TORSEMAR-934496 format. One line per 10 residues: number of its first residue (from 1); their letters; for each residue x, y, z of N, C-alpha, C, O. Coordinates in Angstrom, 3 decimals. Layout:
BEGIN
NUM) A) X/Y/Z/X/Y/Z/X/Y/Z/X/Y/Z; ...
END
This chain:
BEGIN
1) MTTTPTTSLE) 65.229/141.309/97.639/65.796/140.053/98.032/67.039/139.799/97.178/66.989/139.861/95.950; 68.136/139.517/97.845/69.371/139.247/97.125/69.684/137.763/97.214/69.418/137.107/98.221; 70.244/137.266/96.155/70.668/135.868/96.141/72.171/135.834/95.959/72.758/136.678/95.281; 72.759/134.869/96.562/74.204/134.728/96.413/74.473/133.870/95.184/73.818/132.850/94.974; 75.420/134.281/94.390/75.726/133.482/93.202/76.361/132.157/93.608/77.127/132.078/94.569; 76.022/131.134/92.857/76.595/129.817/93.135/77.745/129.557/92.175/77.729/129.990/91.023; 78.733/128.848/92.673/79.840/128.464/91.804/79.488/127.160/91.121/78.450/126.567/91.415; 80.320/126.714/90.230/80.044/125.484/89.497/80.119/124.255/90.398/79.608/123.195/90.037; 80.753/124.384/91.571/80.860/123.241/92.478/79.689/123.155/93.441/79.532/122.138/94.116; 78.872/124.180/93.527/77.719/124.170/94.408/76.484/123.782/93.621/76.319/124.178/92.467
11) DPDPTSSTRE) 75.620/123.008/94.252/74.382/122.599/93.618/73.223/123.090/94.479/73.047/122.608/95.598; 72.426/124.042/93.982/71.362/124.600/94.803/70.210/123.628/95.051/69.428/123.847/95.976; 70.078/122.568/94.263/68.977/121.621/94.392/69.354/120.504/95.358/70.233/119.704/95.039; 68.710/120.421/96.546/69.073/119.381/97.504/68.786/117.976/96.991/69.486/117.035/97.366; 67.781/117.813/96.150/67.490/116.493/95.587/68.645/116.026/94.724/69.033/114.858/94.768; 69.190/116.935/93.943/70.321/116.602/93.096/71.539/116.239/93.949/72.283/115.318/93.612; 71.740/116.954/95.041/72.861/116.655/95.933/72.712/115.283/96.564/73.697/114.558/96.702; 71.500/114.916/96.951/71.251/113.604/97.522/71.489/112.522/96.482/72.077/111.485/96.790; 71.042/112.748/95.264/71.252/111.789/94.180/72.742/111.650/93.878/73.229/110.542/93.656; 73.461/112.760/93.870/74.898/112.720/93.615/75.627/111.971/94.727/76.549/111.201/94.458
21) AFLTLLALAA) 75.223/112.193/95.959/75.842/111.485/97.087/75.574/109.989/96.987/76.471/109.181/97.226; 74.344/109.615/96.634/74.022/108.194/96.472/74.849/107.573/95.356/75.406/106.488/95.525; 74.932/108.250/94.221/75.714/107.716/93.098/77.202/107.647/93.433/77.894/106.732/92.987; 77.694/108.600/94.207/79.093/108.570/94.646/79.352/107.338/95.509/80.339/106.631/95.305; 78.470/107.083/96.469/78.626/105.912/97.336/78.487/104.612/96.554/79.200/103.646/96.825; 77.578/104.581/95.591/77.403/103.398/94.748/78.672/103.112/93.946/79.132/101.971/93.889; 79.236/104.149/93.327/80.466/103.975/92.550/81.637/103.581/93.450/82.462/102.751/93.068; 81.710/104.169/94.631/82.776/103.827/95.571/82.685/102.374/96.006/83.701/101.681/96.058; 81.490/101.902/96.319/81.311/100.507/96.715/81.626/99.562/95.559/82.272/98.532/95.753; 81.170/99.913/94.360/81.418/99.056/93.197/82.905/98.997/92.858/83.412/97.937/92.489
31) AGVSPLVIVA) 83.601/100.114/92.977/85.038/100.135/92.683/85.832/99.441/93.781/86.929/98.946/93.525; 85.307/99.397/94.980/86.018/98.797/96.098/86.076/97.286/96.077/86.859/96.696/96.821; 85.266/96.635/95.242/85.288/95.171/95.216/86.477/94.617/94.436/86.893/93.484/94.680; 87.023/95.379/93.516/88.141/94.871/92.714/89.366/94.500/93.544/89.935/93.431/93.318; 89.801/95.329/94.494/90.933/94.911/95.333/90.617/93.666/96.165/91.512/92.875/96.461; 89.357/93.493/96.540/88.978/92.313/97.312/89.068/91.039/96.475/89.280/89.954/97.015; 88.908/91.169/95.161/89.045/90.016/94.270/90.466/89.475/94.340/90.671/88.262/94.363; 91.436/90.364/94.373/92.838/89.938/94.447/93.099/89.200/95.755/93.776/88.173/95.767; 92.569/89.716/96.844/92.740/89.069/98.145/92.069/87.696/98.152/92.648/86.718/98.626; 90.855/87.628/97.626/90.131/86.358/97.599/90.839/85.332/96.713/90.907/84.154/97.065
41) ASSGLAPMPV) 91.364/85.767/95.574/92.071/84.839/94.680/93.372/84.351/95.309/93.712/83.174/95.188; 94.096/85.230/95.970/95.366/84.825/96.572/95.160/83.925/97.783/96.054/83.156/98.135; 94.000/84.006/98.423/93.724/83.122/99.558/93.158/81.780/99.117/92.944/80.895/99.946; 92.914/81.621/97.820/92.440/80.352/97.296/90.935/80.189/97.324/90.441/79.076/97.142; 90.198/81.247/97.545/88.739/81.165/97.579/88.180/80.682/96.243/87.298/79.824/96.204; 88.691/81.231/95.167/88.293/80.841/93.815/89.376/81.327/92.862/90.150/82.220/93.206; 89.439/80.745/91.665/90.435/81.221/90.696/90.148/82.656/90.258/88.997/83.092/90.214; 91.203/83.366/89.942/91.076/84.777/89.547/90.130/84.975/88.364/89.318/85.899/88.407; 90.190/84.144/87.293/89.255/84.386/86.177/87.785/84.318/86.598/86.959/85.079/86.095; 87.462/83.415/87.514/86.074/83.305/87.978/85.690/84.528/88.789/84.642/85.129/88.554
51) LFSVVALPGM) 86.532/84.900/89.744/86.241/86.071/90.565/86.185/87.340/89.733/85.367/88.222/89.994; 87.050/87.435/88.732/87.055/88.622/87.881/85.726/88.749/87.137/85.135/89.827/87.091; 85.261/87.642/86.557/84.035/87.723/85.764/82.782/87.848/86.621/81.791/88.430/86.178; 82.807/87.313/87.841/81.620/87.340/88.685/81.556/88.594/89.562/80.466/89.084/89.858; 82.713/89.114/89.977/82.718/90.232/90.924/83.264/91.523/90.308/82.609/92.563/90.373; 84.456/91.462/89.713/85.108/92.688/89.239/84.421/93.293/88.013/84.238/94.509/87.949; 84.043/92.467/87.049/83.389/93.009/85.852/82.063/93.711/86.162/81.828/94.807/85.652; 81.192/93.115/86.980/79.977/93.872/87.337/80.286/95.172/88.074/79.589/96.169/87.885; 81.322/95.172/88.911/81.716/96.410/89.591/82.147/97.472/88.610/81.781/98.640/88.743; 82.932/97.065/87.614/83.362/98.023/86.583/82.171/98.516/85.764/82.119/99.683/85.375
61) AIVTGVLLHA) 81.221/97.628/85.505/80.029/98.031/84.753/79.209/99.054/85.534/78.668/99.995/84.953; 79.119/98.870/86.847/78.373/99.826/87.677/79.061/101.187/87.670/78.399/102.215/87.528; 80.386/101.201/87.823/81.117/102.472/87.803/80.946/103.155/86.450/80.737/104.366/86.386; 81.032/102.387/85.379/80.843/102.941/84.039/79.425/103.491/83.876/79.232/104.560/83.297; 78.446/102.764/84.382/77.062/103.235/84.309/76.855/104.521/85.087/76.162/105.424/84.617; 77.442/104.618/86.267/77.331/105.842/87.064/78.005/107.004/86.330/77.481/108.117/86.302; 79.164/106.735/85.741/79.872/107.779/84.997/79.040/108.262/83.809/78.916/109.467/83.593; 78.474/107.341/83.046/77.651/107.734/81.901/76.402/108.501/82.352/76.000/109.475/81.716; 75.801/108.058/83.440/74.624/108.765/83.971/75.003/110.172/84.446/74.274/111.134/84.205; 76.144/110.277/85.118/76.589/111.593/85.600/76.825/112.546/84.441/76.451/113.717/84.511
71) RATGMARLSR) 77.438/112.055/83.384/77.680/112.908/82.215/76.379/113.289/81.525/76.207/114.430/81.096; 75.457/112.325/81.418/74.198/112.579/80.718/73.287/113.536/81.475/72.513/114.272/80.862; 73.372/113.530/82.790/72.487/114.380/83.587/73.159/115.666/84.054/72.570/116.422/84.827; 74.367/115.924/83.603/75.041/117.178/83.914/75.670/117.243/85.291/75.889/118.336/85.813; 75.961/116.116/85.884/76.636/116.098/87.187/78.144/116.174/86.954/78.861/115.180/87.067; 78.599/117.374/86.627/79.997/117.572/86.249/80.952/117.236/87.387/82.021/116.669/87.160; 80.569/117.582/88.598/81.446/117.324/89.737/81.648/115.818/89.940/82.776/115.374/90.153; 80.579/115.036/89.876/80.683/113.587/90.016/81.458/112.988/88.851/82.270/112.083/89.041; 81.212/113.485/87.664/81.933/113.002/86.484/83.433/113.243/86.621/84.238/112.362/86.318; 83.808/114.440/87.080/85.231/114.748/87.276/85.849/113.840/88.328/86.966/113.352/88.156
81) RLWLGILAGI) 85.122/113.614/89.419/85.640/112.738/90.478/85.861/111.325/89.966/86.879/110.704/90.269; 84.919/110.819/89.195/85.059/109.456/88.669/86.223/109.360/87.695/87.002/108.409/87.760; 86.355/110.331/86.790/87.476/110.302/85.849/88.811/110.387/86.574/89.764/109.696/86.213; 88.882/111.231/87.591/90.109/111.347/88.374/90.425/110.028/89.077/91.579/109.602/89.105; 89.418/109.388/89.637/89.613/108.099/90.289/90.061/107.020/89.328/90.928/106.209/89.656; 89.477/107.004/88.143/89.871/106.019/87.126/91.312/106.253/86.705/92.096/105.308/86.615; 91.664/107.506/86.445/93.037/107.830/86.046/94.030/107.481/87.151/95.083/106.903/86.880; 93.703/107.827/88.388/94.590/107.500/89.515/94.736/105.992/89.658/95.834/105.500/89.920; 93.650/105.259/89.491/93.714/103.798/89.577/94.613/103.197/88.518/95.382/102.279/88.804; 94.525/103.705/87.294/95.373/103.200/86.213/96.839/103.510/86.499/97.696/102.632/86.393
91) LLTLALDAVR) 97.124/104.754/86.860/98.516/105.141/87.113/99.117/104.389/88.305/100.268/103.956/88.244; 98.360/104.235/89.366/98.888/103.535/90.541/99.007/102.032/90.304/99.875/101.385/90.890; 98.151/101.469/89.458/98.304/100.060/89.093/99.590/99.856/88.311/100.311/98.886/88.544; 99.885/100.761/87.388/101.141/100.673/86.641/102.349/100.808/87.566/103.333/100.084/87.414; 102.275/101.735/88.526/103.380/101.906/89.482/103.538/100.659/90.351/104.660/100.219/90.600; 102.437/100.092/90.808/102.498/98.884/91.625/103.100/97.726/90.838/103.923/96.979/91.366; 102.698/97.573/89.587/103.257/96.498/88.769/104.743/96.697/88.518/105.499/95.726/88.492; 105.171/97.936/88.334/106.600/98.192/88.137/107.395/97.772/89.367/108.448/97.145/89.245; 106.896/98.115/90.544/107.576/97.724/91.787/107.530/96.211/91.962/108.522/95.597/92.355; 106.379/95.611/91.669/106.225/94.167/91.817/107.154/93.400/90.883/107.829/92.465/91.316
101) VAGVHLGYLP) 107.197/93.774/89.638/108.068/93.095/88.671/109.536/93.282/89.052/110.320/92.334/88.995; 109.902/94.483/89.435/111.281/94.723/89.859/111.614/93.898/91.096/112.712/93.351/91.197; 110.681/93.803/92.038/110.910/93.015/93.247/111.092/91.546/92.959/111.921/90.890/93.589; 110.326/91.012/92.009/110.485/89.599/91.638/111.836/89.389/90.962/112.542/88.431/91.278; 112.202/90.269/90.040/113.479/90.113/89.323/114.687/90.305/90.227/115.729/89.688/90.010; 114.555/91.153/91.236/115.672/91.380/92.155/115.691/90.390/93.319/116.621/90.390/94.126; 114.669/89.553/93.400/114.634/88.537/94.431/114.037/88.988/95.753/114.125/88.258/96.740; 113.437/90.160/95.802/112.821/90.637/97.042/111.410/90.096/97.233/110.912/90.044/98.357; 110.766/89.695/96.146/109.424/89.128/96.212/109.458/87.729/95.595/110.239/87.486/94.675; 108.635/86.815/96.079/108.609/85.465/95.502/107.974/85.466/94.106/107.196/86.360/93.771
111) DSVTMFAT) 108.309/84.474/93.310/107.735/84.365/91.969/106.233/84.160/92.003/105.547/84.503/91.041; 105.705/83.611/93.086/104.276/83.339/93.156/103.427/84.606/93.208/102.209/84.526/93.048; 104.023/85.753/93.423/103.283/87.007/93.473/102.599/87.277/92.124/101.533/87.891/92.079; 103.199/86.827/91.054/102.638/87.094/89.725/101.680/86.018/89.256/101.182/86.111/88.134; 101.398/85.006/90.051/100.609/83.852/89.610/99.173/83.865/90.100/98.725/82.870/90.670; 98.421/84.961/89.900/97.041/85.012/90.339/96.098/84.297/89.390/95.019/83.880/89.812; 96.457/84.140/88.137/95.532/83.616/87.142/95.393/82.102/87.190/94.597/81.551/86.428; 96.113/81.418/88.031/96.014/79.955/88.054/94.948/79.485/88.987/94.735/78.280/89.124
END
């Protein structure tokens, strides 16, 4: 009987794959609430500090918990995906802020774009 060698990206245990898929969806859902906080705050649903502490912080805690669990249980693929997503989110937030600040200073965007914290 011959077995095919598995690469580091393949997981021969279906239970582990199901757990990884569940944790991936959990982290994706938790990370997806942060952009909705901005929409809710700009529509006047609640002030940004309240929405941040009630919605965004728990979402970040869940993503952090999934990342720590993935690292502790050897789910390297999930850990890499989460780190890549976090890095991409940070870099794209910086790029968005650069465009936003430039747009306000050049007069292409209204000053109220920067006033989410009120």
